[in-house]
A tleap script that builds the chain and sets N, CA, C and O, in Angstrom:
source leaprc.protein.ff14SB
mol = sequence {
  NMET GLY ARG THR GLY THR ALA ALA MET GLY
  GLN PRO LEU MET ARG TRP LEU LEU ASP THR
  ASN VAL TRP ILE ASP SER HIE ALA GLY ARG
  ALA ASP ALA CYS ARG VAL LEU VAL LYS ALA
  ARG ALA THR ALA ASN LEU TRP ILE GLY TYR
  SER ALA MET THR THR LEU GLU VAL LEU GLY
  TYR ALA GLY LEU THR ALA ALA ASP GLU LEU
  THR ILE ARG ASN MET LEU ASP GLU PHE GLU
  GLU ILE ALA ILE GLU SER ASP VAL ILE ALA
  GLU ALA ILE ARG ILE ARG LYS ASN HIE ARG
  LEU LYS SER PRO ASP ALA ILE VAL ALA ALA
  THR ALA LEU LEU GLN ASN ALA GLU LEU VAL
  THR ARG ASN THR THR ASP PHE LYS ARG VAL
  PRO GLY LEU THR VAL LEU ASP THR ALA ASN
  CPHE
}
set mol.1.N position { 0.793 -1.148 0.037 }
set mol.1.CA position { 0.053 0.123 -0.043 }
set mol.1.C position { 0.856 1.166 0.059 }
set mol.1.O position { 1.623 1.299 1.012 }
set mol.2.N position { 0.747 2.135 -1.057 }
set mol.2.CA position { 1.532 3.327 -1.081 }
set mol.2.C position { 2.857 3.171 -1.793 }
set mol.2.O position { 3.423 2.079 -1.728 }
set mol.3.N position { 3.412 4.193 -2.482 }
set mol.3.CA position { 4.651 4.201 -3.030 }
set mol.3.C position { 5.762 4.728 -2.042 }
set mol.3.O position { 5.622 5.759 -1.384 }
set mol.4.N position { 6.818 3.964 -2.005 }
set mol.4.CA position { 7.870 4.426 -1.035 }
set mol.4.C position { 8.874 5.242 -1.923 }
set mol.4.O position { 9.683 5.953 -1.327 }
set mol.5.N position { 8.894 5.208 -3.248 }
set mol.5.CA position { 9.715 6.062 -4.171 }
set mol.5.C position { 11.226 6.078 -3.735 }
set mol.5.O position { 11.766 7.128 -3.389 }
set mol.6.N position { 11.807 5.021 -3.762 }
set mol.6.CA position { 13.270 4.787 -3.490 }
set mol.6.C position { 14.106 5.330 -4.747 }
set mol.6.O position { 13.869 4.936 -5.889 }
set mol.7.N position { 14.941 6.114 -4.493 }
set mol.7.CA position { 15.787 6.667 -5.649 }
set mol.7.C position { 16.603 5.444 -6.217 }
set mol.7.O position { 17.219 4.637 -5.521 }
set mol.8.N position { 16.512 5.433 -7.548 }
set mol.8.CA position { 17.197 4.539 -8.281 }
set mol.8.C position { 18.648 4.967 -8.892 }
set mol.8.O position { 18.773 6.060 -9.445 }
set mol.9.N position { 19.530 4.232 -8.792 }
set mol.9.CA position { 20.724 4.588 -9.422 }
set mol.9.C position { 21.395 5.933 -8.803 }
set mol.9.O position { 22.119 6.617 -9.527 }
set mol.10.N position { 21.186 6.243 -7.674 }
set mol.10.CA position { 21.834 7.481 -6.979 }
set mol.10.C position { 20.929 8.774 -7.474 }
set mol.10.O position { 21.368 9.869 -7.121 }
set mol.11.N position { 19.879 8.765 -8.147 }
set mol.11.CA position { 19.341 9.843 -8.546 }
set mol.11.C position { 18.559 10.516 -7.409 }
set mol.11.O position { 18.048 9.745 -6.596 }
set mol.12.N position { 18.381 11.867 -7.219 }
set mol.12.CA position { 17.711 12.429 -6.048 }
set mol.12.C position { 16.257 12.026 -6.160 }
set mol.12.O position { 15.751 11.810 -7.261 }
set mol.13.N position { 15.603 11.927 -5.061 }
set mol.13.CA position { 14.161 11.646 -4.992 }
set mol.13.C position { 13.430 12.834 -5.007 }
set mol.13.O position { 13.740 13.669 -4.157 }
set mol.14.N position { 12.499 13.103 -5.810 }
set mol.14.CA position { 11.627 14.217 -5.615 }
set mol.14.C position { 10.481 13.824 -4.640 }
set mol.14.O position { 10.099 12.656 -4.568 }
set mol.15.N position { 9.939 14.825 -3.890 }
set mol.15.CA position { 8.846 14.568 -3.012 }
set mol.15.C position { 7.788 15.510 -3.162 }
set mol.15.O position { 7.965 16.727 -3.117 }
set mol.16.N position { 6.551 14.886 -3.362 }
set mol.16.CA position { 5.414 15.793 -3.390 }
set mol.16.C position { 4.407 15.404 -2.346 }
set mol.16.O position { 4.291 14.199 -2.123 }
set mol.17.N position { 3.711 16.194 -1.720 }
set mol.17.CA position { 2.541 16.084 -0.838 }
set mol.17.C position { 1.509 16.713 -1.533 }
set mol.17.O position { 1.542 17.884 -1.912 }
set mol.18.N position { 0.330 15.704 -1.745 }
set mol.18.CA position { -0.744 16.328 -2.605 }
set mol.18.C position { -1.730 16.776 -1.512 }
set mol.18.O position { -1.954 16.112 -0.499 }
set mol.19.N position { -2.349 18.062 -1.827 }
set mol.19.CA position { -3.431 18.560 -0.927 }
set mol.19.C position { -4.509 18.025 -1.172 }
set mol.19.O position { -4.600 17.385 -2.219 }
set mol.20.N position { -5.544 18.117 -0.361 }
set mol.20.CA position { -6.943 17.780 -0.332 }
set mol.20.C position { -7.633 17.986 -1.606 }
set mol.20.O position { -8.394 17.139 -2.074 }
set mol.21.N position { -7.341 19.240 -2.240 }
set mol.21.CA position { -8.070 19.674 -3.431 }
set mol.21.C position { -7.727 18.741 -4.586 }
set mol.21.O position { -8.552 18.350 -5.411 }
set mol.22.N position { -6.521 18.442 -4.572 }
set mol.22.CA position { -6.038 17.479 -5.715 }
set mol.22.C position { -6.833 16.211 -5.983 }
set mol.22.O position { -7.054 15.779 -7.114 }
set mol.23.N position { -7.285 15.593 -4.737 }
set mol.23.CA position { -7.993 14.342 -4.661 }
set mol.23.C position { -9.518 14.636 -4.882 }
set mol.23.O position { -10.201 13.772 -5.432 }
set mol.24.N position { -10.062 15.780 -4.489 }
set mol.24.CA position { -11.423 15.996 -4.863 }
set mol.24.C position { -11.613 16.437 -6.119 }
set mol.24.O position { -12.656 16.167 -6.714 }
set mol.25.N position { -10.516 17.258 -6.746 }
set mol.25.CA position { -10.785 17.774 -8.053 }
set mol.25.C position { -10.330 16.666 -9.098 }
set mol.25.O position { -10.754 16.766 -10.249 }
set mol.26.N position { -9.564 15.711 -8.787 }
set mol.26.CA position { -9.338 14.607 -9.630 }
set mol.26.C position { -10.713 13.686 -9.773 }
set mol.26.O position { -11.148 13.248 -10.838 }
set mol.27.N position { -11.291 13.495 -8.473 }
set mol.27.CA position { -12.345 12.534 -8.626 }
set mol.27.C position { -13.464 13.126 -9.443 }
set mol.27.O position { -14.205 12.434 -10.141 }
set mol.28.N position { -13.559 14.481 -9.324 }
set mol.28.CA position { -14.462 15.325 -9.990 }
set mol.28.C position { -14.168 15.460 -11.582 }
set mol.28.O position { -14.961 15.995 -12.358 }
set mol.29.N position { -13.118 14.991 -11.902 }
set mol.29.CA position { -12.684 14.939 -13.437 }
set mol.29.C position { -12.108 16.185 -13.840 }
set mol.29.O position { -12.057 16.439 -15.043 }
set mol.30.N position { -11.604 17.115 -12.874 }
set mol.30.CA position { -11.144 18.373 -13.248 }
set mol.30.C position { -9.599 18.117 -13.807 }
set mol.30.O position { -8.753 17.579 -13.093 }
set mol.31.N position { -9.350 18.519 -15.037 }
set mol.31.CA position { -8.133 18.212 -15.895 }
set mol.31.C position { -6.839 18.365 -15.225 }
set mol.31.O position { -5.963 17.503 -15.298 }
set mol.32.N position { -6.719 19.453 -14.577 }
set mol.32.CA position { -5.252 19.768 -14.103 }
set mol.32.C position { -4.992 18.822 -12.976 }
set mol.32.O position { -3.891 18.276 -12.916 }
set mol.33.N position { -6.009 18.556 -11.979 }
set mol.33.CA position { -5.695 17.539 -10.960 }
set mol.33.C position { -5.676 16.111 -11.583 }
set mol.33.O position { -4.997 15.293 -10.962 }
set mol.34.N position { -6.187 15.760 -12.490 }
set mol.34.CA position { -5.971 14.350 -13.246 }
set mol.34.C position { -4.616 14.299 -13.798 }
set mol.34.O position { -3.925 13.283 -13.726 }
set mol.35.N position { -4.211 15.446 -14.378 }
set mol.35.CA position { -2.900 15.599 -14.770 }
set mol.35.C position { -1.740 15.419 -13.843 }
set mol.35.O position { -0.680 14.936 -14.242 }
set mol.36.N position { -1.930 15.798 -12.633 }
set mol.36.CA position { -1.147 15.666 -11.535 }
set mol.36.C position { -1.019 14.115 -11.122 }
set mol.36.O position { 0.075 13.639 -10.819 }
set mol.37.N position { -2.004 13.484 -11.129 }
set mol.37.CA position { -2.036 12.089 -10.636 }
set mol.37.C position { -1.383 11.220 -11.866 }
set mol.37.O position { -0.578 10.314 -11.651 }
set mol.38.N position { -1.812 11.593 -13.158 }
set mol.38.CA position { -1.064 10.966 -14.194 }
set mol.38.C position { 0.535 11.099 -14.150 }
set mol.38.O position { 1.240 10.112 -14.362 }
set mol.39.N position { 0.970 12.114 -13.921 }
set mol.39.CA position { 2.383 12.582 -13.818 }
set mol.39.C position { 2.917 11.760 -12.619 }
set mol.39.O position { 3.887 11.018 -12.775 }
set mol.40.N position { 2.283 11.887 -11.407 }
set mol.40.CA position { 2.789 11.195 -10.328 }
set mol.40.C position { 2.836 9.687 -10.402 }
set mol.40.O position { 3.706 9.065 -9.792 }
set mol.41.N position { 1.999 9.140 -11.071 }
set mol.41.CA position { 2.029 7.629 -11.323 }
set mol.41.C position { 3.185 7.386 -12.477 }
set mol.41.O position { 3.745 6.290 -12.529 }
set mol.42.N position { 3.478 8.301 -13.275 }
set mol.42.CA position { 4.412 7.982 -14.414 }
set mol.42.C position { 5.804 8.365 -14.050 }
set mol.42.O position { 6.753 7.884 -14.670 }
set mol.43.N position { 5.973 9.229 -13.050 }
set mol.43.CA position { 7.397 9.708 -12.649 }
set mol.43.C position { 8.299 8.828 -11.953 }
set mol.43.O position { 7.983 8.418 -10.836 }
set mol.44.N position { 9.354 8.502 -12.472 }
set mol.44.CA position { 10.310 7.621 -11.632 }
set mol.44.C position { 11.065 8.432 -10.597 }
set mol.44.O position { 11.422 9.574 -10.889 }
set mol.45.N position { 11.314 7.949 -9.483 }
set mol.45.CA position { 12.139 8.561 -8.388 }
set mol.45.C position { 11.196 9.787 -7.772 }
set mol.45.O position { 11.759 10.827 -7.433 }
set mol.46.N position { 9.891 9.666 -7.644 }
set mol.46.CA position { 9.073 10.511 -7.148 }
set mol.46.C position { 8.215 9.813 -6.095 }
set mol.46.O position { 7.513 8.823 -6.297 }
set mol.47.N position { 8.386 10.545 -4.805 }
set mol.47.CA position { 7.619 10.091 -3.786 }
set mol.47.C position { 6.329 10.887 -3.481 }
set mol.47.O position { 6.387 12.117 -3.478 }
set mol.48.N position { 5.119 10.220 -3.215 }
set mol.48.CA position { 3.958 10.980 -3.260 }
set mol.48.C position { 3.379 10.587 -1.908 }
set mol.48.O position { 3.307 9.419 -1.525 }
set mol.49.N position { 2.965 11.664 -1.200 }
set mol.49.CA position { 2.260 11.394 0.089 }
set mol.49.C position { 1.258 12.358 0.192 }
set mol.49.O position { 1.186 13.272 -0.629 }
set mol.50.N position { 0.367 12.225 1.254 }
set mol.50.CA position { -0.733 13.137 1.696 }
set mol.50.C position { -1.013 13.039 2.970 }
set mol.50.O position { -0.875 11.925 3.475 }
set mol.51.N position { -1.432 14.060 3.741 }
set mol.51.CA position { -1.726 14.060 5.144 }
set mol.51.C position { -2.908 13.178 5.684 }
set mol.51.O position { -3.857 12.935 4.939 }
set mol.52.N position { -2.870 12.765 6.787 }
set mol.52.CA position { -4.100 12.111 7.259 }
set mol.52.C position { -5.208 13.076 7.342 }
set mol.52.O position { -6.364 12.651 7.324 }
set mol.53.N position { -4.972 14.292 7.429 }
set mol.53.CA position { -5.968 15.204 7.447 }
set mol.53.C position { -6.801 15.328 6.043 }
set mol.53.O position { -7.944 15.784 6.004 }
set mol.54.N position { -6.110 14.880 4.937 }
set mol.54.CA position { -6.731 14.949 3.581 }
set mol.54.C position { -7.579 13.680 3.596 }
set mol.54.O position { -8.566 13.655 2.861 }
set mol.55.N position { -7.284 12.589 4.385 }
set mol.55.CA position { -8.109 11.522 4.403 }
set mol.55.C position { -9.342 11.790 4.985 }
set mol.55.O position { -10.391 11.368 4.497 }
set mol.56.N position { -9.287 12.508 6.061 }
set mol.56.CA position { -10.489 13.016 6.811 }
set mol.56.C position { -11.399 14.039 6.059 }
set mol.56.O position { -12.625 14.055 6.169 }
set mol.57.N position { -10.708 14.843 5.326 }
set mol.57.CA position { -11.461 15.913 4.446 }
set mol.57.C position { -12.184 15.278 3.393 }
set mol.57.O position { -13.383 15.481 3.201 }
set mol.58.N position { -11.462 14.497 2.692 }
set mol.58.CA position { -12.160 13.790 1.483 }
set mol.58.C position { -13.120 12.736 1.816 }
set mol.58.O position { -14.231 12.771 1.287 }
set mol.59.N position { -12.815 11.811 2.628 }
set mol.59.CA position { -13.728 10.767 3.054 }
set mol.59.C position { -14.748 11.150 4.034 }
set mol.59.O position { -15.718 10.412 4.207 }
set mol.60.N position { -14.603 12.296 4.721 }
set mol.60.CA position { -15.604 12.811 5.587 }
set mol.60.C position { -16.768 13.634 5.118 }
set mol.60.O position { -17.658 14.121 5.815 }
set mol.61.N position { -16.588 13.716 3.628 }
set mol.61.CA position { -17.807 14.586 3.159 }
set mol.61.C position { -18.928 13.701 3.162 }
set mol.61.O position { -18.844 12.531 2.787 }
set mol.62.N position { -20.199 14.351 3.667 }
set mol.62.CA position { -21.463 13.690 4.017 }
set mol.62.C position { -22.182 13.142 2.610 }
set mol.62.O position { -22.955 12.185 2.635 }
set mol.63.N position { -21.867 13.803 1.473 }
set mol.63.CA position { -22.656 13.397 0.342 }
set mol.63.C position { -21.897 12.280 -0.547 }
set mol.63.O position { -22.232 11.936 -1.680 }
set mol.64.N position { -20.872 11.817 0.155 }
set mol.64.CA position { -20.110 10.830 -0.548 }
set mol.64.C position { -20.786 9.569 -0.605 }
set mol.64.O position { -21.176 9.057 0.444 }
set mol.65.N position { -21.009 8.885 -1.956 }
set mol.65.CA position { -21.568 7.608 -2.015 }
set mol.65.C position { -20.548 6.438 -1.758 }
set mol.65.O position { -19.352 6.678 -1.923 }
set mol.66.N position { -20.923 5.280 -1.394 }
set mol.66.CA position { -20.008 4.055 -1.076 }
set mol.66.C position { -19.417 3.848 -2.277 }
set mol.66.O position { -18.254 3.460 -2.168 }
set mol.67.N position { -19.864 3.988 -3.516 }
set mol.67.CA position { -18.908 3.742 -4.696 }
set mol.67.C position { -17.878 4.865 -4.807 }
set mol.67.O position { -16.727 4.569 -5.127 }
set mol.68.N position { -18.216 6.142 -4.564 }
set mol.68.CA position { -17.196 7.234 -4.536 }
set mol.68.C position { -16.075 7.037 -3.703 }
set mol.68.O position { -14.897 7.205 -4.016 }
set mol.69.N position { -16.652 6.569 -2.331 }
set mol.69.CA position { -15.635 6.447 -1.261 }
set mol.69.C position { -14.632 5.197 -1.715 }
set mol.69.O position { -13.414 5.322 -1.592 }
set mol.70.N position { -15.145 4.159 -2.170 }
set mol.70.CA position { -14.274 3.101 -2.566 }
set mol.70.C position { -13.271 3.605 -3.900 }
set mol.70.O position { -12.147 3.136 -4.076 }
set mol.71.N position { -13.788 4.461 -4.638 }
set mol.71.CA position { -12.761 4.880 -5.645 }
set mol.71.C position { -11.803 5.755 -5.125 }
set mol.71.O position { -10.653 5.674 -5.556 }
set mol.72.N position { -12.111 6.642 -4.202 }
set mol.72.CA position { -11.225 7.365 -3.716 }
set mol.72.C position { -10.261 6.778 -2.702 }
set mol.72.O position { -9.100 7.176 -2.606 }
set mol.73.N position { -10.779 5.822 -1.952 }
set mol.73.CA position { -9.663 4.948 -1.186 }
set mol.73.C position { -8.656 4.144 -2.076 }
set mol.73.O position { -7.462 4.052 -1.786 }
set mol.74.N position { -9.163 3.630 -3.060 }
set mol.74.CA position { -8.301 3.076 -4.100 }
set mol.74.C position { -7.211 4.031 -4.630 }
set mol.74.O position { -6.041 3.661 -4.731 }
set mol.75.N position { -7.663 5.385 -4.997 }
set mol.75.CA position { -6.590 6.244 -5.479 }
set mol.75.C position { -5.767 6.722 -4.292 }
set mol.75.O position { -4.640 7.130 -4.571 }
set mol.76.N position { -6.155 6.743 -2.955 }
set mol.76.CA position { -5.305 7.143 -2.040 }
set mol.76.C position { -4.286 6.052 -1.604 }
set mol.76.O position { -3.144 6.309 -1.222 }
set mol.77.N position { -4.858 4.719 -1.710 }
set mol.77.CA position { -3.929 3.702 -1.509 }
set mol.77.C position { -2.787 3.400 -2.332 }
set mol.77.O position { -1.983 2.522 -2.021 }
set mol.78.N position { -2.681 4.161 -3.461 }
set mol.78.CA position { -1.473 4.118 -4.253 }
set mol.78.C position { -0.348 5.084 -3.564 }
set mol.78.O position { 0.809 5.019 -3.979 }
set mol.79.N position { -0.617 5.772 -2.753 }
set mol.79.CA position { 0.381 6.560 -2.289 }
set mol.79.C position { 0.632 6.511 -0.682 }
set mol.79.O position { -0.051 5.702 -0.055 }
set mol.80.N position { 1.426 7.199 -0.075 }
set mol.80.CA position { 1.708 7.127 1.352 }
set mol.80.C position { 0.877 8.255 2.188 }
set mol.80.O position { 0.920 9.457 1.925 }
set mol.81.N position { 0.169 7.711 3.164 }
set mol.81.CA position { -0.626 8.594 4.108 }
set mol.81.C position { 0.353 8.853 5.194 }
set mol.81.O position { 1.038 7.948 5.671 }
set mol.82.N position { 0.427 10.237 5.631 }
set mol.82.CA position { 1.464 10.596 6.712 }
set mol.82.C position { 0.563 10.908 7.942 }
set mol.82.O position { -0.342 11.737 7.850 }
set mol.83.N position { 0.804 10.277 9.023 }
set mol.83.CA position { -0.095 10.339 10.186 }
set mol.83.C position { 0.187 11.786 10.867 }
set mol.83.O position { 1.280 12.332 10.711 }
set mol.84.N position { -0.714 12.303 11.530 }
set mol.84.CA position { -0.663 13.626 12.205 }
set mol.84.C position { -0.134 13.167 13.681 }
set mol.84.O position { -0.843 12.714 14.579 }
set mol.85.N position { 1.094 13.360 13.717 }
set mol.85.CA position { 1.779 13.158 15.045 }
set mol.85.C position { 2.146 14.392 15.848 }
set mol.85.O position { 1.805 15.483 15.389 }
set mol.86.N position { 2.738 14.343 16.880 }
set mol.86.CA position { 3.010 15.516 17.688 }
set mol.86.C position { 3.896 16.576 16.977 }
set mol.86.O position { 3.717 17.781 17.156 }
set mol.87.N position { 4.954 16.025 16.082 }
set mol.87.CA position { 5.797 17.116 15.425 }
set mol.87.C position { 5.047 17.789 14.342 }
set mol.87.O position { 5.415 18.895 13.944 }
set mol.88.N position { 3.975 17.163 13.821 }
set mol.88.CA position { 3.217 17.934 12.785 }
set mol.88.C position { 2.214 18.838 13.587 }
set mol.88.O position { 1.942 19.908 13.042 }
set mol.89.N position { 1.695 18.609 14.646 }
set mol.89.CA position { 0.781 19.452 15.419 }
set mol.89.C position { 1.607 20.562 15.835 }
set mol.89.O position { 1.145 21.690 15.668 }
set mol.90.N position { 2.912 20.411 16.420 }
set mol.90.CA position { 3.766 21.484 16.881 }
set mol.90.C position { 3.916 22.532 15.704 }
set mol.90.O position { 3.754 23.742 15.861 }
set mol.91.N position { 4.212 21.983 14.623 }
set mol.91.CA position { 4.579 22.767 13.414 }
set mol.91.C position { 3.374 23.492 12.839 }
set mol.91.O position { 3.486 24.631 12.386 }
set mol.92.N position { 2.124 22.778 12.859 }
set mol.92.CA position { 0.980 23.210 12.504 }
set mol.92.C position { 0.520 24.462 13.326 }
set mol.92.O position { -0.012 25.474 12.870 }
set mol.93.N position { 0.808 24.209 14.526 }
set mol.93.CA position { 0.498 25.354 15.611 }
set mol.93.C position { 1.337 26.660 15.272 }
set mol.93.O position { 0.820 27.777 15.247 }
set mol.94.N position { 2.599 26.431 15.029 }
set mol.94.CA position { 3.323 27.552 14.623 }
set mol.94.C position { 3.028 28.331 13.359 }
set mol.94.O position { 3.198 29.542 13.214 }
set mol.95.N position { 2.529 27.409 12.395 }
set mol.95.CA position { 2.189 27.942 11.139 }
set mol.95.C position { 0.738 28.782 11.304 }
set mol.95.O position { 0.450 29.832 10.730 }
set mol.96.N position { 0.055 28.158 12.082 }
set mol.96.CA position { -1.391 28.826 12.243 }
set mol.96.C position { -1.360 30.131 13.010 }
set mol.96.O position { -2.091 31.072 12.697 }
set mol.97.N position { -0.591 30.172 13.918 }
set mol.97.CA position { -0.165 31.440 14.675 }
set mol.97.C position { 0.482 32.561 13.855 }
set mol.97.O position { 0.205 33.752 13.990 }
set mol.98.N position { 1.301 32.098 13.061 }
set mol.98.CA position { 2.186 33.003 12.398 }
set mol.98.C position { 1.586 33.527 10.947 }
set mol.98.O position { 1.890 34.607 10.441 }
set mol.99.N position { 0.740 32.625 10.412 }
set mol.99.CA position { 0.321 32.843 8.961 }
set mol.99.C position { -1.086 32.769 8.794 }
set mol.99.O position { -1.622 32.880 7.691 }
set mol.100.N position { -1.785 32.558 10.006 }
set mol.100.CA position { -3.366 32.529 9.892 }
set mol.100.C position { -3.981 31.695 8.860 }
set mol.100.O position { -4.912 32.092 8.159 }
set mol.101.N position { -3.373 30.360 8.761 }
set mol.101.CA position { -4.126 29.469 7.938 }
set mol.101.C position { -5.106 28.746 8.689 }
set mol.101.O position { -4.898 28.652 9.898 }
set mol.102.N position { -6.153 28.204 8.202 }
set mol.102.CA position { -7.080 27.211 8.814 }
set mol.102.C position { -6.349 26.010 9.323 }
set mol.102.O position { -5.248 25.643 8.914 }
set mol.103.N position { -7.023 25.462 10.200 }
set mol.103.CA position { -6.198 24.268 11.074 }
set mol.103.C position { -5.885 23.180 9.824 }
set mol.103.O position { -4.737 22.770 9.647 }
set mol.104.N position { -6.998 22.753 8.983 }
set mol.104.CA position { -6.494 21.684 8.050 }
set mol.104.C position { -5.360 22.163 7.094 }
set mol.104.O position { -4.483 21.401 6.686 }
set mol.105.N position { -5.433 23.340 6.804 }
set mol.105.CA position { -4.375 23.823 5.883 }
set mol.105.C position { -3.092 23.829 6.705 }
set mol.105.O position { -2.092 23.295 6.226 }
set mol.106.N position { -3.056 24.344 7.800 }
set mol.106.CA position { -1.805 24.497 8.730 }
set mol.106.C position { -1.192 23.096 8.862 }
set mol.106.O position { 0.025 22.955 8.738 }
set mol.107.N position { -2.046 22.005 9.123 }
set mol.107.CA position { -1.533 20.523 9.228 }
set mol.107.C position { -0.971 20.129 7.874 }
set mol.107.O position { 0.166 19.669 7.772 }
set mol.108.N position { -1.717 20.300 6.914 }
set mol.108.CA position { -1.143 19.997 5.465 }
set mol.108.C position { 0.290 20.666 5.342 }
set mol.108.O position { 1.334 20.021 5.249 }
set mol.109.N position { 0.214 21.791 5.352 }
set mol.109.CA position { 1.565 22.673 5.330 }
set mol.109.C position { 2.687 22.000 6.192 }
set mol.109.O position { 3.734 21.572 5.706 }
set mol.110.N position { 2.373 21.951 7.470 }
set mol.110.CA position { 3.332 21.328 8.394 }
set mol.110.C position { 3.845 19.988 7.951 }
set mol.110.O position { 5.035 19.684 8.036 }
set mol.111.N position { 2.923 19.205 7.481 }
set mol.111.CA position { 3.310 17.898 6.865 }
set mol.111.C position { 4.176 17.839 5.737 }
set mol.111.O position { 5.017 16.946 5.630 }
set mol.112.N position { 3.990 18.927 4.709 }
set mol.112.CA position { 4.944 18.929 3.757 }
set mol.112.C position { 6.151 19.450 4.117 }
set mol.112.O position { 7.133 19.022 3.511 }
set mol.113.N position { 6.319 20.338 5.027 }
set mol.113.CA position { 7.473 20.870 5.593 }
set mol.113.C position { 8.400 19.745 6.064 }
set mol.113.O position { 9.529 19.525 5.624 }
set mol.114.N position { 7.740 19.045 7.050 }
set mol.114.CA position { 8.424 18.042 7.897 }
set mol.114.C position { 8.801 16.778 6.862 }
set mol.114.O position { 9.733 16.021 7.133 }
set mol.115.N position { 8.097 16.639 5.809 }
set mol.115.CA position { 8.578 15.522 5.005 }
set mol.115.C position { 9.460 16.030 3.962 }
set mol.115.O position { 9.830 15.216 3.116 }
set mol.116.N position { 9.895 17.339 3.870 }
set mol.116.CA position { 10.686 18.018 2.882 }
set mol.116.C position { 10.143 17.659 1.482 }
set mol.116.O position { 10.797 17.207 0.542 }
set mol.117.N position { 8.745 17.961 1.520 }
set mol.117.CA position { 8.034 17.727 0.062 }
set mol.117.C position { 7.517 19.073 -0.394 }
set mol.117.O position { 7.240 20.026 0.334 }
set mol.118.N position { 7.423 18.998 -1.804 }
set mol.118.CA position { 6.706 20.270 -2.433 }
set mol.118.C position { 5.225 19.836 -2.241 }
set mol.118.O position { 4.849 18.671 -2.370 }
set mol.119.N position { 4.396 20.919 -1.911 }
set mol.119.CA position { 3.051 20.801 -1.874 }
set mol.119.C position { 2.581 21.310 -3.180 }
set mol.119.O position { 2.835 22.381 -3.730 }
set mol.120.N position { 1.663 20.080 -3.655 }
set mol.120.CA position { 0.851 20.312 -4.989 }
set mol.120.C position { -0.646 20.673 -4.448 }
set mol.120.O position { -1.272 20.026 -3.609 }
set mol.121.N position { -0.996 21.635 -4.993 }
set mol.121.CA position { -2.403 22.291 -4.563 }
set mol.121.C position { -3.017 23.244 -5.667 }
set mol.121.O position { -2.339 23.745 -6.563 }
set mol.122.N position { -4.160 23.407 -5.529 }
set mol.122.CA position { -4.818 24.630 -6.459 }
set mol.122.C position { -4.935 25.834 -5.349 }
set mol.122.O position { -5.262 26.950 -5.754 }
set mol.123.N position { -4.713 25.656 -4.170 }
set mol.123.CA position { -4.895 26.781 -3.239 }
set mol.123.C position { -3.485 27.400 -2.915 }
set mol.123.O position { -2.933 27.356 -1.816 }
set mol.124.N position { -2.961 28.028 -4.148 }
set mol.124.CA position { -1.590 28.512 -3.792 }
set mol.124.C position { -1.500 29.684 -2.953 }
set mol.124.O position { -0.504 29.868 -2.254 }
set mol.125.N position { -2.542 30.549 -2.977 }
set mol.125.CA position { -2.647 31.815 -2.374 }
set mol.125.C position { -2.381 31.815 -0.878 }
set mol.125.O position { -1.518 32.503 -0.332 }
set mol.126.N position { -3.253 30.929 -0.240 }
set mol.126.CA position { -2.870 30.602 1.246 }
set mol.126.C position { -1.434 29.996 1.600 }
set mol.126.O position { -0.712 30.461 2.481 }
set mol.127.N position { -1.131 28.959 0.846 }
set mol.127.CA position { -0.011 28.256 1.155 }
set mol.127.C position { 1.309 28.930 0.932 }
set mol.127.O position { 2.285 28.611 1.611 }
set mol.128.N position { 1.374 29.874 -0.021 }
set mol.128.CA position { 2.473 30.689 -0.422 }
set mol.128.C position { 2.962 31.636 0.741 }
set mol.128.O position { 4.098 32.111 0.737 }
set mol.129.N position { 2.099 31.868 1.676 }
set mol.129.CA position { 2.321 32.589 2.862 }
set mol.129.C position { 3.356 31.998 3.745 }
set mol.129.O position { 4.020 32.688 4.519 }
set mol.130.N position { 3.486 30.720 3.623 }
set mol.130.CA position { 4.307 29.895 4.623 }
set mol.130.C position { 5.691 29.800 4.143 }
set mol.130.O position { 6.023 29.195 3.123 }
set mol.131.N position { 6.626 30.550 5.083 }
set mol.131.CA position { 8.041 30.487 4.406 }
set mol.131.C position { 8.707 29.065 4.452 }
set mol.131.O position { 8.496 28.275 5.372 }
set mol.132.N position { 9.483 28.820 3.445 }
set mol.132.CA position { 10.150 27.540 3.251 }
set mol.132.C position { 9.237 26.448 2.685 }
set mol.132.O position { 9.712 25.343 2.424 }
set mol.133.N position { 8.024 26.702 2.501 }
set mol.133.CA position { 7.012 25.698 1.834 }
set mol.133.C position { 7.098 25.971 0.209 }
set mol.133.O position { 6.734 27.027 -0.308 }
set mol.134.N position { 7.550 25.033 -0.390 }
set mol.134.CA position { 7.511 25.016 -1.824 }
set mol.134.C position { 6.140 24.598 -2.360 }
set mol.134.O position { 5.722 23.472 -2.089 }
set mol.135.N position { 5.362 25.506 -3.163 }
set mol.135.CA position { 4.066 25.233 -3.677 }
set mol.135.C position { 4.119 25.214 -5.204 }
set mol.135.O position { 4.653 26.068 -5.911 }
set mol.136.N position { 3.458 24.069 -5.618 }
set mol.136.CA position { 3.264 23.771 -7.174 }
set mol.136.C position { 1.859 23.895 -7.408 }
set mol.136.O position { 1.010 23.214 -6.832 }
set mol.137.N position { 1.634 24.756 -8.245 }
set mol.137.CA position { 0.138 24.958 -8.660 }
set mol.137.C position { -0.498 23.941 -9.566 }
set mol.137.O position { 0.027 23.856 -10.676 }
set mol.138.N position { -1.508 23.163 -9.326 }
set mol.138.CA position { -2.155 22.178 -10.242 }
set mol.138.C position { -2.367 22.794 -11.667 }
set mol.138.O position { -2.319 22.089 -12.675 }
set mol.139.N position { -2.605 24.142 -11.704 }
set mol.139.CA position { -2.916 24.678 -13.036 }
set mol.139.C position { -1.698 24.651 -13.804 }
set mol.139.O position { -1.837 24.924 -14.996 }
set mol.140.N position { -0.470 24.370 -13.375 }
set mol.140.CA position { 0.623 24.192 -14.241 }
set mol.140.C position { 1.154 22.765 -14.626 }
set mol.140.O position { 2.297 22.492 -14.992 }
set mol.141.N position { 0.138 21.947 -14.476 }
set mol.141.CA position { 0.368 20.507 -14.829 }
set mol.141.C position { -0.064 20.287 -16.240 }
set mol.141.O position { 0.034 19.170 -16.748 }
savepdb mol mol.pdb
quit
């Protein structure tokens, strides 16, 4: 379950953390988010992860059908879920206090920073306020 993305032949490993909107948008058929997942699946030496907060946000939607939930779970299972542990909470608190992000966004940003991953999202405006966080816009895929 999930890709570990070990580097082959000494090549550096790229790291992406996918924001919640990538999963929601790809499930809805939005082209840019679909291109992100296609590229993620096709790129060697690329680690892909997502925050456990994303799992909560995506699967916690009240209008989700059983079939939709199964489809989304299968998509998520291709990559690595990162647990929300005390280090993530501490970093999210710092981010939330200093940059006024909503708690879910602060947790996602903290997860990306602690995983040394670039954050792939449609929500570039809010996340670009976080120093040290590299943000990739889904519109550029």
